[in-house]
C-alpha positions in Angstrom: -243.9 74.4 31.5 -246.6 71.9 30.9 -248.9 72.1 27.9 -252.1 72.9 30.1 -250.2 75.6 32.0 -249.1 77.2 28.8 -252.5 77.3 27.3 -254.3 78.6 30.5 -251.6 81.3 31.0 -252.3 82.6 27.4 -248.8 82.0 26.2 -248.5 80.2 22.8 -247.4 76.6 23.3 -244.3 75.5 21.3 -245.0 72.5 19.1 -242.2 70.3 17.3 -243.6 68.8 14.1 -241.7 65.8 12.9 -242.0 63.8 9.7 -241.3 63.6 5.9 -244.1 65.9 4.6 -244.9 68.7 7.3 -245.5 71.9 5.3 -249.4 71.8 5.4 -249.2 70.7 9.1 -246.8 73.6 9.9 -249.3 76.1 8.5 -252.3 74.5 10.2 -250.5 74.6 13.7 -249.4 78.3 13.1 -252.9 79.4 12.2 -254.2 77.6 15.3 -252.0 80.1 17.3 -249.1 77.8 18.1 -245.4 78.5 17.8 -243.8 76.0 15.5 -240.5 74.2 15.2 -240.1 71.6 12.3 -237.8 68.7 11.6 -238.4 67.2 7.9 -236.5 65.8 5.0 -236.3 68.3 2.3 -236.8 71.7 3.9 -239.5 73.1 1.7 -239.5 76.9 1.4 -243.2 78.0 2.3 -242.8 75.9 5.4 -240.4 78.2 6.9 -242.7 81.2 6.8 -244.7 79.6 9.5 -241.8 78.1 11.9 -239.3 79.6 14.3 -236.7 76.9 13.8 -236.3 74.2 11.3 -233.8 71.4 10.5 -233.9 69.1 7.5 -232.2 66.1 6.5 -231.5 67.5 2.9 -229.5 70.7 2.8 -230.8 72.1 -0.5 -228.0 74.0 -2.3 -228.5 75.6 -5.7 -226.7 73.7 -8.5 -226.6 70.6 -6.5 -228.8 67.5 -6.6 -231.3 66.8 -3.8 -230.3 63.1 -4.0 -232.7 60.2 -3.8 -235.3 59.9 -1.1 -234.4 56.2 -0.3 -230.8 57.2 0.2 -231.1 60.2 2.4 -234.3 59.2 4.6 -234.3 57.2 7.8 -236.2 57.6 11.0 -232.8 57.7 12.7 -231.9 60.9 10.7 -235.1 62.6 11.8 -234.6 61.7 15.4 -231.1 63.1 15.5 -232.2 66.3 14.2 -235.1 66.4 16.7 -232.9 65.7 19.6 -230.6 68.4 18.2 -233.3 70.9 18.6 -234.5 69.6 21.9 -231.0 70.4 23.3 -232.0 74.3 23.2 -235.7 74.2 23.4 -238.4 72.7 25.8 -241.4 71.5 23.8 -244.9 71.3 25.1 -245.7 68.3 22.6 -244.8 66.7 19.5 -247.0 66.2 16.5 -246.3 63.5 14.0 -246.6 63.6 10.2 -245.3 60.5 8.0 -242.1 58.6 8.4 -242.0 57.6 12.0 -245.0 55.5 12.5 -243.2 52.1 11.7 -240.3 52.8 14.0 -241.2 52.2 17.8 -237.8 53.0 19.0 -238.0 56.4 17.2 -241.2 57.1 18.8 -239.7 56.3 22.1 -237.0 58.6 21.8 -239.5 61.3 20.5 -241.4 60.8 24.0 -238.2 61.6 25.9 -238.3 65.0 24.1 -241.9 65.8 24.9 -245.2 64.1 24.8 -246.7 62.7 21.8 -249.9 64.8 21.2 -252.3 62.2 19.7 -251.7 58.5 19.7 -249.4 56.9 22.0 -246.4 54.8 20.8 -248.3 51.7 22.0 -251.3 52.5 20.0 -249.3 53.4 17.0 -247.5 50.2 17.0 -250.7 48.3 17.5 -252.1 49.1 13.9 -248.7 49.4 12.1 -247.9 45.6 12.7 -249.4 44.8 9.4 -249.9 41.1 9.7 -251.4 41.3 13.4 -253.6 44.2 12.2 -255.0 42.2 9.3 -255.8 39.2 11.7 -257.5 41.7 14.0 -259.6 42.9 11.2 -260.7 39.3 10.4 -261.7 39.0 14.3 -263.7 42.3 14.1 -265.6 41.1 11.0 -264.1 43.8 8.9 -263.1 43.1 5.4 -259.2 43.3 4.8 -257.1 41.4 2.3 -255.5 38.2 3.7 -251.8 39.0 4.6 -249.1 36.5 5.0 -245.4 37.0 5.8 -242.4 35.8 4.0 -238.7 36.1 4.3 -237.6 34.9 1.0 -238.6 33.9 -2.5 -239.5 30.4 -1.4 -241.9 31.5 1.2 -243.3 34.2 -1.1 -244.2 31.6 -3.6 -245.9 29.5 -1.0 -247.9 32.3 0.3 -249.0 33.3 -3.2 -250.2 30.0 -4.1 -252.2 30.1 -0.8 -253.8 33.5 -1.6 -254.0 33.0 -5.5 -252.7 35.4 -8.1 -252.5 38.3 -8.5 -251.0 39.4 -5.2 -249.4 42.5 -3.6 -245.8 42.5 -2.2 -245.2 45.0 0.5 -242.2 45.8 2.8 -243.0 45.3 6.4 -242.1 49.0 7.0 -242.9 51.8 4.8 -245.3 54.5 3.7 -246.5 56.5 0.6 -246.8 53.4 -1.5 -243.0 53.0 -1.7 -241.5 49.5 -2.9 -245.1 47.9 -3.2 -245.5 45.7 -6.3 -248.2 43.6 -7.9 -247.4 40.3 -9.3 -249.7 38.6 -11.7 -248.0 35.4 -11.7 -245.1 33.4 -10.3 -242.4 34.7 -12.7 -243.1 38.2 -11.8 -243.2 37.3 -8.1 -239.7 35.7 -8.3 -238.3 38.6 -10.2 -239.5 40.9 -7.4 -238.4 39.0 -4.4 -235.5 36.9 -5.5 -232.9 39.4 -3.9 -235.1 40.2 -1.0 -234.1 38.6 2.4 -235.3 41.4 4.8 -238.9 40.1 5.4 -241.9 41.4 3.5 -245.6 40.8 3.3 -247.6 39.0 0.7 -251.2 40.3 0.5 -254.3 39.4 -1.4 -255.0 41.7 -4.2 -258.4 43.7 -4.1 -259.4 45.3 -7.3 -261.2 48.5 -7.0 -260.9 52.3 -6.2 -258.2 53.4 -3.9 -259.7 55.6 -1.2 -259.2 56.9 2.4 -261.1 58.3 5.2 -260.0 61.2 7.4 -261.1 60.9 11.1 -261.1 62.7 14.4 -261.4 60.5 17.5 -261.6 60.9 21.2 -261.1 58.3 23.8 -264.9 57.0 23.3 -265.9 58.0 19.9 -264.6 58.7 16.4 -266.1 60.8 13.3 -265.1 60.2 9.8 -264.9 63.9 8.4 -264.3 63.0 4.9 -264.0 60.3 2.5 -261.3 60.8 0.0 -260.2 59.5 -3.5 -256.5 58.5 -3.7 -254.5 59.1 -6.7 -251.7 56.4 -7.0 -249.1 55.5 -9.6 -249.7 58.1 -12.2 -247.0 57.6 -14.8 -247.6 61.2 -16.3 -246.9 62.6 -12.8 -243.4 60.8 -12.9 -244.8 58.3 -10.1 -241.7 56.1 -9.2 -244.1 52.9 -9.0 -247.7 51.7 -9.5 -248.7 52.3 -5.9 -246.7 55.6 -5.3 -248.9 58.2 -3.5 -249.7 61.0 -6.0 -252.4 62.8 -4.1 -256.0 62.8 -3.5 -259.5 64.3 -4.3 -261.3 65.4 -1.2 -264.2 64.4 -0.9 -264.5 61.3 -2.9 -267.2 61.7 -5.7 -269.2 58.5 -5.0 -272.6 57.7 -3.9 -273.7 58.4 -0.3 -274.4 54.7 0.3 -270.7 53.8 -0.5 -269.3 56.8 1.4 -271.6 55.9 4.4 -270.0 52.3 4.2 -266.5 53.8 4.3 -267.2 56.1 7.1 -268.9 53.2 9.2 -266.0 50.9 8.7 -263.4 53.4 9.3 -264.9 54.8 12.6 -265.2 51.0 13.7 -261.3 50.5 13.1 -260.3 53.5 14.8 -262.5 52.9 17.9 -261.4 49.3 18.0 -257.8 50.1 18.2 -258.2 53.1 20.7 -256.8 55.7 18.5 -257.3 59.5 19.2 -257.0 62.8 17.4 -256.3 62.8 13.6 -256.2 59.4 11.8 -256.5 58.1 8.4 -257.8 54.8 7.1 -256.8 53.5 3.5 -259.4 51.6 1.7 -260.2 50.0 -1.5 -263.5 49.9 -2.7 -264.6 46.9 -4.7 -266.8 46.7 -7.6 -269.8 46.1 -5.4 -269.2 49.1 -3.3 -267.6 47.2 -0.4 -264.7 48.9 1.3 -261.7 46.9 2.3 -259.4 48.2 4.9 -255.7 48.1 3.6 -254.0 50.1 6.6 -254.3 52.9 9.1 -252.0 56.0 9.3 -252.2 57.0 13.1 -251.0 60.4 12.4 -251.7 63.3 10.2 -252.2 62.7 6.5 -251.3 64.0 3.2 -254.9 65.0 2.7 -254.6 67.7 5.5 -254.9 70.7 3.4 -257.6 69.5 1.2 -259.7 68.5 4.2 -259.2 71.9 5.8 -260.1 73.8 2.6 -263.5 71.8 2.0 -264.5 71.8 5.7 -263.3 75.5 6.5 -261.8 74.1 9.7 -258.4 73.9 11.4 -257.3 70.2 11.8 -254.6 70.9 14.4 -257.3 72.5 16.6 -259.6 69.5 16.2 -256.8 67.1 16.9 -255.7 68.7 20.0 -259.4 69.2 21.3 -260.1 65.5 20.7 -256.8 64.0 22.0 -256.1 66.2 24.8 -259.6 67.4 25.9 -261.6 64.4 24.7 -263.9 66.6 22.9 -265.0 66.0 19.3 -265.1 69.3 17.4 -268.3 70.4 15.4 -267.4 70.1 11.7 -269.8 70.9 8.9 -270.2 69.0 5.7 -267.6 69.5 2.8 -268.4 72.3 0.3 -266.7 72.0 -3.0 -263.8 69.8 -3.8 -260.0 70.2 -3.5 -257.3 68.3 -5.2 -253.8 67.8 -4.4 -251.4 66.4 -7.0 -247.8 65.2 -6.0 -245.4 65.9 -8.9 -242.5 63.8 -9.4 -239.7 64.8 -11.6 -240.0 63.1 -14.9 -236.5 63.7 -15.9 -233.4 65.1 -14.0 -234.4 68.6 -13.6 -233.1 72.2 -12.5 -235.9 73.8 -10.7 -236.7 77.6 -10.9 -238.4 79.7 -8.4 -241.7 78.1 -8.0 -243.0 80.7 -5.7 -244.1 82.4 -9.1 -247.1 79.8 -9.0 -249.5 80.6 -5.9 -251.2 77.1 -6.1 -247.6 75.2 -5.7 -246.7 73.7 -2.2 -243.7 71.9 -1.0 -241.4 74.0 -2.9 -237.7 73.5 -3.2 -235.3 76.3 -3.3 -234.4 77.8 -6.7 -231.8 76.2 -8.7 -231.6 72.7 -7.1 -231.5 69.6 -9.2 -234.4 67.0 -8.8 -233.5 63.4 -9.9 -235.9 61.5 -12.1 -238.9 59.9 -10.2 -238.2 62.0 -7.1 -240.7 64.2 -5.4 -240.8 67.9 -7.0 -243.6 69.7 -5.4 -247.4 69.5 -5.1 -250.1 71.4 -6.7 -253.5 72.3 -5.3 -256.7 73.2 -7.1 -260.4 73.6 -6.0 -263.6 73.5 -7.8 -267.6 73.0 -7.5 -267.1 69.6 -9.0 -264.5 66.8 -8.7 -263.8 66.5 -12.4 -263.1 70.1 -13.2 -261.0 70.6 -10.1 -258.9 67.4 -11.1 -258.5 68.6 -14.5 -257.4 72.0 -13.3 -254.8 70.6 -11.0 -253.5 68.5 -14.0 -253.1 71.7 -16.0 -251.4 73.5 -13.1 -249.0 70.6 -13.0 -248.1 70.8 -16.6 -247.4 74.4 -16.0 -244.7 73.4 -13.5 -243.3 70.8 -15.5 -243.0 73.2 -18.5 -241.1 75.7 -16.3 -238.3 73.3 -15.4 -234.8 73.0 -17.2 -234.2 69.3 -18.0 -230.9 67.9 -17.8 -229.6 65.1 -19.9 -227.5 63.5 -17.0 -226.2 64.1 -13.6 
């Protein structure tokens, strides 16, 4: 049964959603009228109310640790689960969340299951080759940090001398700000890189405000639907690193002049690389108001619920209209503000039933143990202004932390 036949006959298309963080995507797809199966990492509870079948890398068990993300996650593990489901079901299409965009082999195996609804494997690989991507930005006349490759500490030192300190050290493959470090001098650079021989990037550090743009694109045109403020590396949220993704404020509360620059440069990038459907562009806005493009996320982003909330729209519907039917949806201007904070466990903690809090997302099962600096859950808050909405979300986060039972050791 093809996708288009399924829709014309009035049947509900069956979608397979794959990625690390799929709860908001599952809700959106369900509300858009599709049947939903999910493959993810942690098996968050609220996601299951909107799915017919689901498989997760981590089998959460009360009284046991959920483990550490870096130890349990791999694209291979997600793909194995997706292929297991595909042995019993025929899918109309696959929609991506985070986790597989840097694995061309995984994307190829997904295409064997069902069509990727959105960007092709080739288009995704084109923007995720970070060094070539930044070389392309330069040719397009778009501001982006100079980026060099290194395979060991000697090459990293040479690259840093060329770029000038401080520099940012990034893995070739990764997402969510994991394993990204800033080195202020050679001593710090050596400490970070001396045991690494797997290849990494040395990047010019751009000081400014972390932001992103959420876009919908057809084959011919793209539109930035919101500019967002990124929240990174907040120690009070248990963040595991200075660049760890801790959520977002939608929309970004900046001048229209600055936001317009962000929209224009993001649309130019998405169109130049031939991307379709839902895409995100990560930016740093420097002190002069100039946006610098850091990377592109050619799939659904962590801003999904917040963007849908302020626009009063369904982004899965918009994504499919743009990528399958080459139609840009009519979306209004943002009304109010929505904040999502990602909470990481401050200490090894036993988690109660977080369904007692209506504003908590990504909910683990009661009684599991979440390790220090590992993802715990998310909280979502809204408001008429950005500041009060952020303050409210922080207060909600503290309510969650207060509900945890902290363990001395595991």
